[in-house]
C-alpha positions, 0 to 999 in steps of 0.5 A: 730929201734931196732936191734936184733939177734937170733939163729936158731939151727936145728938138724934134725926135732928139733929146740933149743928154750928157754922156758920163766920161769913160762909161756908156751912160747918158743922163739929162743935165742937172744936179743938186740944188745948193742951199739958198739957191732957186730952182732956176739958178741951180738949173742954169749953173748945172747946164753951164757946168755940164754942157758949157751953155749959158742959159737965162731964166727967160730962156727956161720959161719959154 
């Protein structure tokens, strides 16, 4: 079984998505959880990698 996380960021009628380079595909930011990594840490890492956004666990819980 593959474990993964994703972020759904809805602002009014808009969603924050990641666009795949050179393709017409978009997806929610997120990815696989590394061994020993918490769900929160994985999501923070993936969002930083894909969106260059610095999140904290406190922000995730809001």
